[in-house]
All heavy atoms as TSV, in Angstrom:
chain	resi	resn	atom	element	x	y	z
A	1	MET	N	N	0.822	-1.192	0.000
A	1	MET	CA	C	0.000	0.000	0.000
A	1	MET	C	C	0.864	1.253	0.000
A	1	MET	O	O	0.530	2.225	-0.650
A	1	MET	CB	C	-0.915	-0.005	1.205
A	1	MET	CG	C	-1.859	1.163	1.213
A	1	MET	SD	S	-3.220	0.805	2.275
A	1	MET	CE	C	-3.670	2.428	2.727
A	2	ILE	N	N	1.978	1.235	0.705
A	2	ILE	CA	C	2.851	2.399	0.711
A	2	ILE	C	C	3.482	2.598	-0.662
A	2	ILE	O	O	3.913	3.679	-1.005
A	2	ILE	CB	C	3.921	2.293	1.831
A	2	ILE	CG1	C	4.622	3.615	2.081
A	2	ILE	CG2	C	4.936	1.230	1.506
A	2	ILE	CD1	C	3.781	4.640	2.741
A	3	GLU	N	N	3.517	1.560	-1.484
A	3	GLU	CA	C	4.074	1.674	-2.824
A	3	GLU	C	C	3.219	2.556	-3.718
A	3	GLU	O	O	3.717	3.104	-4.691
A	3	GLU	CB	C	4.221	0.286	-3.436
A	3	GLU	CG	C	5.170	-0.609	-2.670
A	3	GLU	CD	C	5.064	-2.050	-3.082
A	3	GLU	OE1	O	4.226	-2.378	-3.931
A	3	GLU	OE2	O	5.819	-2.862	-2.530
A	4	ASP	N	N	1.947	2.691	-3.410
A	4	ASP	CA	C	1.058	3.521	-4.206
A	4	ASP	C	C	1.191	5.000	-3.871
A	4	ASP	O	O	0.654	5.837	-4.583
A	4	ASP	CB	C	-0.396	3.109	-3.991
A	4	ASP	CG	C	-0.677	1.720	-4.524
A	4	ASP	OD1	O	0.105	1.243	-5.366
A	4	ASP	OD2	O	-1.675	1.124	-4.099
A	5	TYR	N	N	1.889	5.323	-2.797
A	5	TYR	CA	C	1.999	6.705	-2.347
A	5	TYR	C	C	3.393	7.256	-2.645
A	5	TYR	O	O	4.389	6.547	-2.556
A	5	TYR	CB	C	1.715	6.803	-0.843
A	5	TYR	CG	C	0.251	6.679	-0.534
A	5	TYR	CD1	C	-0.346	5.432	-0.396
A	5	TYR	CD2	C	-0.543	7.799	-0.396
A	5	TYR	CE1	C	-1.687	5.306	-0.128
A	5	TYR	CE2	C	-1.887	7.688	-0.128
A	5	TYR	CZ	C	-2.457	6.442	0.007
A	5	TYR	OH	O	-3.789	6.332	0.266
A	6	LEU	N	N	3.439	8.526	-3.020
A	6	LEU	CA	C	4.679	9.222	-3.320
A	6	LEU	C	C	4.845	10.379	-2.350
A	6	LEU	O	O	3.876	10.852	-1.765
A	6	LEU	CB	C	4.643	9.781	-4.741
A	6	LEU	CG	C	4.387	8.794	-5.866
A	6	LEU	CD1	C	4.114	9.548	-7.153
A	6	LEU	CD2	C	5.567	7.886	-6.043
A	7	ASN	N	N	6.081	10.877	-2.216
A	7	ASN	CA	C	6.270	12.085	-1.419
A	7	ASN	C	C	6.672	13.236	-2.331
A	7	ASN	O	O	6.836	13.073	-3.534
A	7	ASN	CB	C	7.274	11.861	-0.287
A	7	ASN	CG	C	8.659	11.528	-0.780
A	7	ASN	OD1	O	8.915	11.583	-1.963
A	7	ASN	ND2	N	9.537	11.173	0.120
A	8	VAL	N	N	6.849	14.409	-1.761
A	8	VAL	CA	C	7.075	15.620	-2.539
A	8	VAL	C	C	8.404	15.547	-3.289
A	8	VAL	O	O	8.493	15.954	-4.446
A	8	VAL	CB	C	7.027	16.856	-1.615
A	8	VAL	CG1	C	7.396	18.114	-2.365
A	8	VAL	CG2	C	5.638	17.003	-1.006
A	9	LYS	N	N	9.433	15.020	-2.665
A	9	LYS	CA	C	10.747	14.971	-3.314
A	9	LYS	C	C	10.745	14.066	-4.539
A	9	LYS	O	O	11.445	14.334	-5.506
A	9	LYS	CB	C	11.806	14.508	-2.318
A	9	LYS	CG	C	12.117	15.549	-1.293
A	9	LYS	CD	C	13.262	15.134	-0.426
A	9	LYS	CE	C	13.546	16.242	0.580
A	9	LYS	NZ	N	14.732	15.955	1.380
A	10	GLU	N	N	9.981	13.000	-4.505
A	10	GLU	CA	C	9.902	12.110	-5.663
A	10	GLU	C	C	9.217	12.796	-6.838
A	10	GLU	O	O	9.595	12.591	-7.983
A	10	GLU	CB	C	9.176	10.831	-5.300
A	10	GLU	CG	C	9.939	9.965	-4.326
A	10	GLU	CD	C	9.124	8.801	-3.820
A	10	GLU	OE1	O	7.915	8.727	-4.110
A	10	GLU	OE2	O	9.700	7.954	-3.109
A	11	LEU	N	N	8.211	13.608	-6.570
A	11	LEU	CA	C	7.510	14.321	-7.636
A	11	LEU	C	C	8.338	15.488	-8.157
A	11	LEU	O	O	8.293	15.803	-9.343
A	11	LEU	CB	C	6.151	14.825	-7.137
A	11	LEU	CG	C	5.314	15.607	-8.137
A	11	LEU	CD1	C	4.953	14.723	-9.327
A	11	LEU	CD2	C	4.078	16.145	-7.484
A	12	GLN	N	N	9.119	16.097	-7.303
A	12	GLN	CA	C	9.892	17.272	-7.678
A	12	GLN	C	C	10.960	16.941	-8.728
A	12	GLN	O	O	11.359	17.803	-9.496
A	12	GLN	CB	C	10.549	17.865	-6.436
A	12	GLN	CG	C	11.074	19.260	-6.615
A	12	GLN	CD	C	11.571	19.840	-5.305
A	12	GLN	OE1	O	11.636	19.155	-4.305
A	12	GLN	NE2	N	11.911	21.093	-5.328
A	13	LYS	N	N	11.379	15.697	-8.804
A	13	LYS	CA	C	12.366	15.286	-9.799
A	13	LYS	C	C	11.820	15.397	-11.226
A	13	LYS	O	O	12.576	15.581	-12.162
A	13	LYS	CB	C	12.790	13.841	-9.556
A	13	LYS	CG	C	13.546	13.625	-8.277
A	13	LYS	CD	C	13.846	12.162	-8.096
A	13	LYS	CE	C	14.466	11.898	-6.739
A	13	LYS	NZ	N	14.676	10.458	-6.504
A	14	TYR	N	N	10.502	15.288	-11.389
A	14	TYR	CA	C	9.899	15.213	-12.712
A	14	TYR	C	C	9.109	16.453	-13.112
A	14	TYR	O	O	8.545	16.479	-14.190
A	14	TYR	CB	C	8.981	13.986	-12.791
A	14	TYR	CG	C	9.710	12.715	-12.476
A	14	TYR	CD1	C	9.520	12.055	-11.271
A	14	TYR	CD2	C	10.624	12.175	-13.378
A	14	TYR	CE1	C	10.206	10.889	-10.972
A	14	TYR	CE2	C	11.310	11.015	-13.084
A	14	TYR	CZ	C	11.097	10.376	-11.878
A	14	TYR	OH	O	11.778	9.229	-11.583
A	15	THR	N	N	9.040	17.467	-12.266
A	15	THR	CA	C	8.314	18.683	-12.601
A	15	THR	C	C	9.208	19.897	-12.429
A	15	THR	O	O	10.285	19.815	-11.843
A	15	THR	CB	C	7.067	18.875	-11.709
A	15	THR	OG1	O	7.491	19.052	-10.361
A	15	THR	CG2	C	6.135	17.708	-11.808
A	16	THR	N	N	8.729	21.023	-12.901
A	16	THR	CA	C	9.467	22.276	-12.731
A	16	THR	C	C	8.970	23.051	-11.519
A	16	THR	O	O	9.479	24.131	-11.245
A	16	THR	CB	C	9.325	23.153	-13.981
A	16	THR	OG1	O	7.940	23.408	-14.211
A	16	THR	CG2	C	9.927	22.470	-15.197
A	17	LEU	N	N	8.004	22.507	-10.804
A	17	LEU	CA	C	7.468	23.187	-9.634
A	17	LEU	C	C	8.424	23.070	-8.459
A	17	LEU	O	O	9.133	22.077	-8.315
A	17	LEU	CB	C	6.113	22.588	-9.244
A	17	LEU	CG	C	4.990	22.710	-10.260
A	17	LEU	CD1	C	3.762	21.991	-9.757
A	17	LEU	CD2	C	4.664	24.160	-10.525
A	18	THR	N	N	8.412	24.081	-7.599
A	18	THR	CA	C	9.254	24.036	-6.413
A	18	THR	C	C	8.564	23.224	-5.322
A	18	THR	O	O	7.384	22.882	-5.425
A	18	THR	CB	C	9.540	25.453	-5.888
A	18	THR	OG1	O	8.303	26.052	-5.471
A	18	THR	CG2	C	10.215	26.300	-6.942
A	19	ASN	N	N	9.310	22.961	-4.278
A	19	ASN	CA	C	8.794	22.209	-3.138
A	19	ASN	C	C	7.587	22.923	-2.528
A	19	ASN	O	O	6.569	22.308	-2.220
A	19	ASN	CB	C	9.919	22.053	-2.113
A	19	ASN	CG	C	9.552	21.148	-0.976
A	19	ASN	OD1	O	8.474	20.577	-0.943
A	19	ASN	ND2	N	10.460	21.019	-0.044
A	20	LYS	N	N	7.677	24.231	-2.360
A	20	LYS	CA	C	6.599	25.008	-1.753
A	20	LYS	C	C	5.344	25.008	-2.623
A	20	LYS	O	O	4.224	24.932	-2.110
A	20	LYS	CB	C	7.091	26.438	-1.510
A	20	LYS	CG	C	6.107	27.317	-0.816
A	20	LYS	CD	C	5.823	26.828	0.587
A	20	LYS	CE	C	4.902	27.799	1.294
A	20	LYS	NZ	N	4.422	27.288	2.555
A	21	GLN	N	N	5.511	25.095	-3.943
A	21	GLN	CA	C	4.355	25.084	-4.837
A	21	GLN	C	C	3.624	23.746	-4.783
A	21	GLN	O	O	2.388	23.700	-4.779
A	21	GLN	CB	C	4.798	25.373	-6.270
A	21	GLN	CG	C	5.242	26.797	-6.490
A	21	GLN	CD	C	5.894	26.987	-7.834
A	21	GLN	OE1	O	6.482	26.060	-8.388
A	21	GLN	NE2	N	5.807	28.197	-8.362
A	22	ILE	N	N	4.372	22.667	-4.711
A	22	ILE	CA	C	3.755	21.340	-4.621
A	22	ILE	C	C	3.008	21.203	-3.297
A	22	ILE	O	O	1.883	20.705	-3.246
A	22	ILE	CB	C	4.817	20.238	-4.769
A	22	ILE	CG1	C	5.406	20.270	-6.176
A	22	ILE	CG2	C	4.226	18.868	-4.490
A	22	ILE	CD1	C	6.609	19.387	-6.367
A	23	ARG	N	N	3.632	21.657	-2.205
A	23	ARG	CA	C	2.984	21.572	-0.898
A	23	ARG	C	C	1.721	22.432	-0.841
A	23	ARG	O	O	0.720	22.027	-0.245
A	23	ARG	CB	C	3.957	21.974	0.205
A	23	ARG	CG	C	5.057	20.968	0.427
A	23	ARG	CD	C	6.026	21.405	1.493
A	23	ARG	NE	N	5.395	21.500	2.800
A	23	ARG	CZ	C	5.339	20.515	3.681
A	23	ARG	NH1	N	5.868	19.359	3.385
A	23	ARG	NH2	N	4.752	20.677	4.846
A	24	ASN	N	N	1.738	23.606	-1.457
A	24	ASN	CA	C	0.547	24.449	-1.487
A	24	ASN	C	C	-0.576	23.780	-2.274
A	24	ASN	O	O	-1.746	23.816	-1.862
A	24	ASN	CB	C	0.866	25.809	-2.102
A	24	ASN	CG	C	1.610	26.707	-1.152
A	24	ASN	OD1	O	1.612	26.492	0.060
A	24	ASN	ND2	N	2.268	27.715	-1.699
A	25	ASN	N	N	-0.244	23.178	-3.413
A	25	ASN	CA	C	-1.257	22.463	-4.190
A	25	ASN	C	C	-1.823	21.284	-3.402
A	25	ASN	O	O	-3.028	21.015	-3.455
A	25	ASN	CB	C	-0.669	21.976	-5.510
A	25	ASN	CG	C	-0.385	23.113	-6.467
A	25	ASN	OD1	O	-0.810	24.235	-6.250
A	25	ASN	ND2	N	0.355	22.824	-7.512
A	26	LEU	N	N	-0.972	20.583	-2.659
A	26	LEU	CA	C	-1.458	19.462	-1.845
A	26	LEU	C	C	-2.354	19.951	-0.712
A	26	LEU	O	O	-3.352	19.300	-0.387
A	26	LEU	CB	C	-0.278	18.679	-1.279
A	26	LEU	CG	C	0.414	17.742	-2.252
A	26	LEU	CD1	C	1.692	17.203	-1.661
A	26	LEU	CD2	C	-0.507	16.620	-2.637
A	27	ASN	N	N	-2.013	21.085	-0.101
A	27	ASN	CA	C	-2.867	21.631	0.955
A	27	ASN	C	C	-4.240	21.993	0.420
A	27	ASN	O	O	-5.257	21.752	1.063
A	27	ASN	CB	C	-2.219	22.865	1.590
A	27	ASN	CG	C	-1.247	22.496	2.673
A	27	ASN	OD1	O	-1.433	21.498	3.355
A	27	ASN	ND2	N	-0.216	23.290	2.824
A	28	ASN	N	N	-4.296	22.585	-0.774
A	28	ASN	CA	C	-5.587	22.932	-1.371
A	28	ASN	C	C	-6.400	21.684	-1.689
A	28	ASN	O	O	-7.613	21.658	-1.488
A	28	ASN	CB	C	-5.374	23.765	-2.634
A	28	ASN	CG	C	-4.843	25.141	-2.330
A	28	ASN	OD1	O	-5.004	25.647	-1.218
A	28	ASN	ND2	N	-4.194	25.747	-3.296
A	29	LEU	N	N	-5.740	20.649	-2.189
A	29	LEU	CA	C	-6.458	19.412	-2.503
A	29	LEU	C	C	-6.892	18.671	-1.244
A	29	LEU	O	O	-7.932	18.022	-1.227
A	29	LEU	CB	C	-5.588	18.492	-3.358
A	29	LEU	CG	C	-5.325	18.942	-4.785
A	29	LEU	CD1	C	-4.347	18.001	-5.459
A	29	LEU	CD2	C	-6.618	18.995	-5.570
A	30	LYS	N	N	-6.093	18.770	-0.180
A	30	LYS	CA	C	-6.424	18.073	1.065
A	30	LYS	C	C	-7.681	18.642	1.706
A	30	LYS	O	O	-8.459	17.914	2.317
A	30	LYS	CB	C	-5.246	18.168	2.035
A	30	LYS	CG	C	-5.374	17.299	3.247
A	30	LYS	CD	C	-4.112	17.339	4.069
A	30	LYS	CE	C	-4.230	16.369	5.225
A	30	LYS	NZ	N	-2.996	16.334	6.017
A	31	ASN	N	N	-7.900	19.938	1.529
A	31	ASN	CA	C	-9.077	20.582	2.105
A	31	ASN	C	C	-10.349	20.283	1.324
A	31	ASN	O	O	-11.444	20.486	1.831
A	31	ASN	CB	C	-8.862	22.089	2.197
A	31	ASN	CG	C	-7.781	22.434	3.203
A	31	ASN	OD1	O	-7.526	21.673	4.123
A	31	ASN	ND2	N	-7.154	23.571	3.017
A	32	SER	N	N	-10.218	19.813	0.086
A	32	SER	CA	C	-11.410	19.497	-0.696
A	32	SER	C	C	-11.960	18.133	-0.279
A	32	SER	O	O	-11.250	17.286	0.254
A	32	SER	CB	C	-11.082	19.498	-2.193
A	32	SER	OG	O	-10.266	18.400	-2.505
A	33	ASN	N	N	-13.225	17.920	-0.522
A	33	ASN	CA	C	-13.881	16.673	-0.125
A	33	ASN	C	C	-13.500	15.503	-1.030
A	33	ASN	O	O	-13.517	14.359	-0.602
A	33	ASN	CB	C	-15.396	16.850	-0.155
A	33	ASN	CG	C	-15.857	17.831	0.896
A	33	ASN	OD1	O	-15.200	18.018	1.897
A	33	ASN	ND2	N	-16.981	18.473	0.647
A	34	LYS	N	N	-13.154	15.770	-2.286
A	34	LYS	CA	C	-12.893	14.709	-3.245
A	34	LYS	C	C	-11.579	13.984	-2.986
A	34	LYS	O	O	-11.489	12.775	-3.110
A	34	LYS	CB	C	-12.854	15.291	-4.660
A	34	LYS	CG	C	-14.185	15.786	-5.165
A	34	LYS	CD	C	-14.019	16.536	-6.446
A	34	LYS	CE	C	-14.000	15.618	-7.617
A	34	LYS	NZ	N	-13.986	16.349	-8.906
A	35	PHE	N	N	-10.528	14.736	-2.619
A	35	PHE	CA	C	-9.187	14.164	-2.585
A	35	PHE	C	C	-8.604	14.061	-1.188
A	35	PHE	O	O	-7.462	13.640	-1.044
A	35	PHE	CB	C	-8.242	15.004	-3.444
A	35	PHE	CG	C	-8.708	15.173	-4.859
A	35	PHE	CD1	C	-9.044	16.420	-5.353
A	35	PHE	CD2	C	-8.813	14.083	-5.697
A	35	PHE	CE1	C	-9.468	16.574	-6.655
A	35	PHE	CE2	C	-9.241	14.229	-7.005
A	35	PHE	CZ	C	-9.568	15.474	-7.483
A	36	GLY	N	N	-9.320	14.424	-0.172
A	36	GLY	CA	C	-8.789	14.420	1.184
A	36	GLY	C	C	-8.323	13.061	1.668
A	36	GLY	O	O	-7.368	12.950	2.423
A	37	SER	N	N	-8.971	12.007	1.203
A	37	SER	CA	C	-8.597	10.665	1.668
A	37	SER	C	C	-7.377	10.108	0.940
A	37	SER	O	O	-6.817	9.105	1.362
A	37	SER	CB	C	-9.773	9.712	1.482
A	37	SER	OG	O	-10.103	9.618	0.111
A	38	LEU	N	N	-6.934	10.765	-0.136
A	38	LEU	CA	C	-5.788	10.286	-0.902
A	38	LEU	C	C	-4.481	10.950	-0.491
A	38	LEU	O	O	-3.432	10.648	-1.034
A	38	LEU	CB	C	-6.020	10.518	-2.398
A	38	LEU	CG	C	-7.196	9.762	-3.004
A	38	LEU	CD1	C	-7.398	10.168	-4.450
A	38	LEU	CD2	C	-6.964	8.267	-2.904
A	39	ILE	N	N	-4.534	11.872	0.486
A	39	ILE	CA	C	-3.352	12.587	0.942
A	39	ILE	C	C	-3.171	12.303	2.424
A	39	ILE	O	O	-4.105	12.423	3.209
A	39	ILE	CB	C	-3.498	14.099	0.697
A	39	ILE	CG1	C	-3.712	14.367	-0.787
A	39	ILE	CG2	C	-2.280	14.841	1.207
A	39	ILE	CD1	C	-4.083	15.784	-1.108
A	40	ARG	N	N	-1.949	11.949	2.813
A	40	ARG	CA	C	-1.657	11.646	4.212
A	40	ARG	C	C	-0.501	12.505	4.681
A	40	ARG	O	O	0.352	12.887	3.911
A	40	ARG	CB	C	-1.280	10.187	4.362
A	40	ARG	CG	C	-2.406	9.283	3.965
A	40	ARG	CD	C	-1.961	7.856	3.932
A	40	ARG	NE	N	-3.062	7.070	3.409
A	40	ARG	CZ	C	-3.418	5.915	3.904
A	40	ARG	NH1	N	-2.753	5.382	4.883
A	40	ARG	NH2	N	-4.431	5.271	3.393
A	41	GLY	N	N	-0.461	12.755	5.962
A	41	GLY	CA	C	0.643	13.506	6.549
A	41	GLY	C	C	0.541	14.993	6.276
A	41	GLY	O	O	-0.528	15.524	6.034
A	42	GLY	N	N	1.679	15.653	6.339
A	42	GLY	CA	C	1.723	17.071	6.027
A	42	GLY	C	C	1.722	17.975	7.232
A	42	GLY	O	O	1.538	19.161	7.106
A	43	GLY	N	N	1.975	17.427	8.418
A	43	GLY	CA	C	2.014	18.259	9.601
A	43	GLY	C	C	3.305	19.045	9.704
A	43	GLY	O	O	4.254	18.808	8.971
A	44	LYS	N	N	3.355	19.994	10.586
A	44	LYS	CA	C	4.563	20.792	10.768
A	44	LYS	C	C	5.589	20.003	11.557
A	44	LYS	O	O	5.277	19.103	12.301
A	44	LYS	CB	C	4.233	22.084	11.506
A	44	LYS	CG	C	3.376	23.027	10.694
A	44	LYS	CD	C	3.182	24.318	11.420
A	44	LYS	CE	C	2.371	25.269	10.582
A	44	LYS	NZ	N	2.149	26.535	11.244
A	45	GLY	N	N	6.830	20.360	11.403
A	45	GLY	CA	C	7.906	19.708	12.128
A	45	GLY	C	C	8.748	18.834	11.235
A	45	GLY	O	O	8.592	18.799	10.015
A	46	LYS	N	N	9.651	18.104	11.834
A	46	LYS	CA	C	10.597	17.294	11.066
A	46	LYS	C	C	9.930	16.124	10.363
A	46	LYS	O	O	10.338	15.736	9.286
A	46	LYS	CB	C	11.696	16.770	11.987
A	46	LYS	CG	C	12.595	17.841	12.514
A	46	LYS	CD	C	13.678	17.250	13.371
A	46	LYS	CE	C	14.591	18.337	13.893
A	46	LYS	NZ	N	15.637	17.800	14.759
A	47	GLY	N	N	8.923	15.538	10.953
A	47	GLY	CA	C	8.288	14.369	10.361
A	47	GLY	C	C	7.085	14.693	9.515
A	47	GLY	O	O	6.309	13.812	9.177
A	48	GLY	N	N	6.888	15.932	9.123
A	48	GLY	CA	C	5.686	16.344	8.406
A	48	GLY	C	C	5.789	16.182	6.912
A	48	GLY	O	O	5.735	17.153	6.178
A	49	GLN	N	N	5.944	14.974	6.439
A	49	GLN	CA	C	6.007	14.736	5.006
A	49	GLN	C	C	4.618	14.468	4.461
A	49	GLN	O	O	3.804	13.809	5.097
A	49	GLN	CB	C	6.880	13.533	4.688
A	49	GLN	CG	C	8.347	13.786	4.801
A	49	GLN	CD	C	9.128	12.622	4.221
A	49	GLN	OE1	O	8.571	11.583	3.885
A	49	GLN	NE2	N	10.419	12.799	4.106
A	50	PHE	N	N	4.378	14.986	3.259
A	50	PHE	CA	C	3.145	14.678	2.554
A	50	PHE	C	C	3.333	13.365	1.805
A	50	PHE	O	O	4.343	13.148	1.135
A	50	PHE	CB	C	2.817	15.755	1.517
A	50	PHE	CG	C	2.066	16.924	2.063
A	50	PHE	CD1	C	2.673	18.139	2.227
A	50	PHE	CD2	C	0.738	16.803	2.399
A	50	PHE	CE1	C	1.982	19.218	2.712
A	50	PHE	CE2	C	0.023	17.877	2.885
A	50	PHE	CZ	C	0.652	19.089	3.042
A	51	TRP	N	N	2.370	12.500	1.909
A	51	TRP	CA	C	2.306	11.281	1.114
A	51	TRP	C	C	1.003	11.344	0.347
A	51	TRP	O	O	-0.057	11.532	0.930
A	51	TRP	CB	C	2.349	10.040	1.987
A	51	TRP	CG	C	3.669	9.848	2.647
A	51	TRP	CD1	C	4.024	10.261	3.895
A	51	TRP	CD2	C	4.823	9.238	2.094
A	51	TRP	NE1	N	5.319	9.936	4.145
A	51	TRP	CE2	C	5.840	9.298	3.062
A	51	TRP	CE3	C	5.094	8.640	0.872
A	51	TRP	CZ2	C	7.111	8.793	2.834
A	51	TRP	CZ3	C	6.354	8.118	0.656
A	51	TRP	CH2	C	7.339	8.196	1.628
A	52	PHE	N	N	1.059	11.210	-0.969
A	52	PHE	CA	C	-0.143	11.321	-1.792
A	52	PHE	C	C	-0.174	10.183	-2.792
A	52	PHE	O	O	0.848	9.629	-3.177
A	52	PHE	CB	C	-0.196	12.679	-2.502
A	52	PHE	CG	C	1.003	12.976	-3.348
A	52	PHE	CD1	C	1.017	12.627	-4.682
A	52	PHE	CD2	C	2.111	13.590	-2.803
A	52	PHE	CE1	C	2.117	12.881	-5.468
A	52	PHE	CE2	C	3.219	13.859	-3.585
A	52	PHE	CZ	C	3.217	13.504	-4.920
A	53	HIS	N	N	-1.377	9.838	-3.208
A	53	HIS	CA	C	-1.591	8.753	-4.160
A	53	HIS	C	C	-1.125	9.203	-5.541
A	53	HIS	O	O	-1.260	10.363	-5.910
A	53	HIS	CB	C	-3.083	8.381	-4.195
A	53	HIS	CG	C	-3.336	7.063	-4.823
A	53	HIS	ND1	N	-3.754	6.944	-6.127
A	53	HIS	CD2	C	-3.214	5.811	-4.341
A	53	HIS	CE1	C	-3.897	5.667	-6.429
A	53	HIS	NE2	N	-3.574	4.953	-5.350
A	54	TYR	N	N	-0.582	8.270	-6.305
A	54	TYR	CA	C	-0.021	8.621	-7.613
A	54	TYR	C	C	-1.070	9.135	-8.601
A	54	TYR	O	O	-0.736	9.810	-9.568
A	54	TYR	CB	C	0.734	7.434	-8.217
A	54	TYR	CG	C	-0.134	6.260	-8.563
A	54	TYR	CD1	C	-0.757	6.160	-9.800
A	54	TYR	CD2	C	-0.332	5.228	-7.646
A	54	TYR	CE1	C	-1.547	5.083	-10.115
A	54	TYR	CE2	C	-1.124	4.143	-7.957
A	54	TYR	CZ	C	-1.731	4.071	-9.188
A	54	TYR	OH	O	-2.524	3.017	-9.497
A	55	SER	N	N	-2.339	8.866	-8.379
A	55	SER	CA	C	-3.386	9.338	-9.290
A	55	SER	C	C	-3.608	10.846	-9.185
A	55	SER	O	O	-4.279	11.426	-10.036
A	55	SER	CB	C	-4.693	8.595	-9.020
A	55	SER	OG	O	-5.154	8.878	-7.719
A	56	LEU	N	N	-3.045	11.500	-8.175
A	56	LEU	CA	C	-3.204	12.946	-8.002
A	56	LEU	C	C	-2.149	13.764	-8.738
A	56	LEU	O	O	-2.202	14.994	-8.714
A	56	LEU	CB	C	-3.145	13.304	-6.512
A	56	LEU	CG	C	-4.276	12.798	-5.645
A	56	LEU	CD1	C	-4.040	13.189	-4.205
A	56	LEU	CD2	C	-5.598	13.350	-6.117
A	57	ILE	N	N	-1.207	13.121	-9.401
A	57	ILE	CA	C	-0.112	13.848	-10.055
A	57	ILE	C	C	-0.614	14.886	-11.059
A	57	ILE	O	O	-0.114	16.008	-11.071
A	57	ILE	CB	C	0.884	12.860	-10.700
A	57	ILE	CG1	C	1.615	12.108	-9.593
A	57	ILE	CG2	C	1.876	13.583	-11.602
A	57	ILE	CD1	C	2.526	11.016	-10.087
A	58	PRO	N	N	-1.603	14.596	-11.912
A	58	PRO	CA	C	-2.071	15.649	-12.835
A	58	PRO	C	C	-2.660	16.869	-12.121
A	58	PRO	O	O	-2.516	17.990	-12.601
A	58	PRO	CB	C	-3.148	14.953	-13.668
A	58	PRO	CG	C	-2.903	13.514	-13.510
A	58	PRO	CD	C	-2.250	13.320	-12.186
A	59	PHE	N	N	-3.291	16.670	-10.982
A	59	PHE	CA	C	-3.892	17.787	-10.254
A	59	PHE	C	C	-2.841	18.603	-9.510
A	59	PHE	O	O	-2.994	19.799	-9.311
A	59	PHE	CB	C	-4.935	17.285	-9.257
A	59	PHE	CG	C	-6.072	16.567	-9.910
A	59	PHE	CD1	C	-6.159	15.192	-9.854
A	59	PHE	CD2	C	-7.034	17.266	-10.602
A	59	PHE	CE1	C	-7.204	14.515	-10.458
A	59	PHE	CE2	C	-8.082	16.604	-11.219
A	59	PHE	CZ	C	-8.161	15.225	-11.147
A	60	ILE	N	N	-1.756	17.962	-9.087
A	60	ILE	CA	C	-0.708	18.647	-8.340
A	60	ILE	C	C	0.222	19.397	-9.273
A	60	ILE	O	O	0.651	20.511	-8.974
A	60	ILE	CB	C	0.098	17.634	-7.497
A	60	ILE	CG1	C	-0.813	16.980	-6.464
A	60	ILE	CG2	C	1.272	18.301	-6.808
A	60	ILE	CD1	C	-0.196	15.776	-5.800
A	61	SER	N	N	0.538	18.796	-10.413
A	61	SER	CA	C	1.542	19.382	-11.282
A	61	SER	C	C	1.032	20.585	-12.072
A	61	SER	O	O	1.818	21.310	-12.665
A	61	SER	CB	C	2.094	18.326	-12.241
A	61	SER	OG	O	1.062	17.793	-13.034
A	62	ILE	N	N	-0.265	20.820	-12.095
A	62	ILE	CA	C	-0.810	21.998	-12.745
A	62	ILE	C	C	-0.552	23.200	-11.852
A	62	ILE	O	O	-0.850	23.177	-10.669
A	62	ILE	CB	C	-2.327	21.839	-12.999
A	62	ILE	CG1	C	-2.586	20.707	-13.967
A	62	ILE	CG2	C	-2.920	23.138	-13.517
A	62	ILE	CD1	C	-4.048	20.376	-14.124
A	63	ARG	N	N	0.007	24.227	-12.412
A	63	ARG	CA	C	0.285	25.437	-11.639
A	63	ARG	C	C	-1.041	26.154	-11.411
A	63	ARG	O	O	-1.700	26.568	-12.360
A	63	ARG	CB	C	1.256	26.334	-12.387
A	63	ARG	CG	C	1.534	27.604	-11.659
A	63	ARG	CD	C	2.960	27.672	-11.231
A	63	ARG	NE	N	3.148	28.755	-10.301
A	63	ARG	CZ	C	3.878	29.806	-10.534
A	63	ARG	NH1	N	4.510	29.913	-11.671
A	63	ARG	NH2	N	4.003	30.737	-9.636
A	64	GLN	N	N	-1.433	26.312	-10.176
A	64	GLN	CA	C	-2.725	26.902	-9.828
A	64	GLN	C	C	-2.495	28.310	-9.269
A	64	GLN	O	O	-2.136	28.477	-8.128
A	64	GLN	CB	C	-3.435	26.044	-8.790
A	64	GLN	CG	C	-3.685	24.647	-9.260
A	64	GLN	CD	C	-4.170	23.738	-8.152
A	64	GLN	OE1	O	-4.197	24.121	-7.006
A	64	GLN	NE2	N	-4.528	22.541	-8.512
A	65	ARG	N	N	-2.677	29.284	-10.119
A	65	ARG	CA	C	-2.493	30.662	-9.690
A	65	ARG	C	C	-3.809	31.202	-9.156
A	65	ARG	O	O	-4.853	31.039	-9.766
A	65	ARG	CB	C	-2.032	31.518	-10.853
A	65	ARG	CG	C	-0.680	31.116	-11.374
A	65	ARG	CD	C	-0.199	32.151	-12.283
A	65	ARG	NE	N	0.544	33.091	-11.461
A	65	ARG	CZ	C	1.586	33.775	-11.887
A	65	ARG	NH1	N	1.979	33.648	-13.111
A	65	ARG	NH2	N	2.219	34.591	-11.088
A	66	GLN	N	N	-3.717	31.863	-8.018
A	66	GLN	CA	C	-4.893	32.485	-7.446
A	66	GLN	C	C	-4.701	33.992	-7.475
A	66	GLN	O	O	-3.691	34.512	-7.036
A	66	GLN	CB	C	-5.091	32.019	-5.999
A	66	GLN	CG	C	-5.392	30.553	-5.912
A	66	GLN	CD	C	-5.568	30.110	-4.485
A	66	GLN	OE1	O	-5.358	30.871	-3.555
A	66	GLN	NE2	N	-5.921	28.853	-4.314
A	67	ARG	N	N	-5.675	34.676	-8.020
A	67	ARG	CA	C	-5.585	36.136	-8.131
A	67	ARG	C	C	-6.491	36.788	-7.138
A	67	ARG	O	O	-7.483	36.336	-6.763
A	67	ARG	CB	C	-5.946	36.573	-9.530
A	67	ARG	CG	C	-4.968	36.032	-10.534
A	67	ARG	CD	C	-5.359	36.451	-11.905
A	67	ARG	NE	N	-4.430	35.808	-12.835
A	67	ARG	CZ	C	-4.003	36.355	-13.923
A	67	ARG	NH1	N	-4.410	37.548	-14.251
A	67	ARG	NH2	N	-3.183	35.719	-14.694
């Protein structure tokens, strides 16, 4: 089951987005009702890594600008 989940550093190798941009996109998706169950972790501190399901990559890698 852990094989289906990726962390931010693994995704950062394949996109042009920065670490902060990926984390912001994950925070926005985590607050939504549709994708909240596919994202784990993300707390503050040393152990606060985001783990997300690989099916969310298209939603995370899109640059979401808010005006």
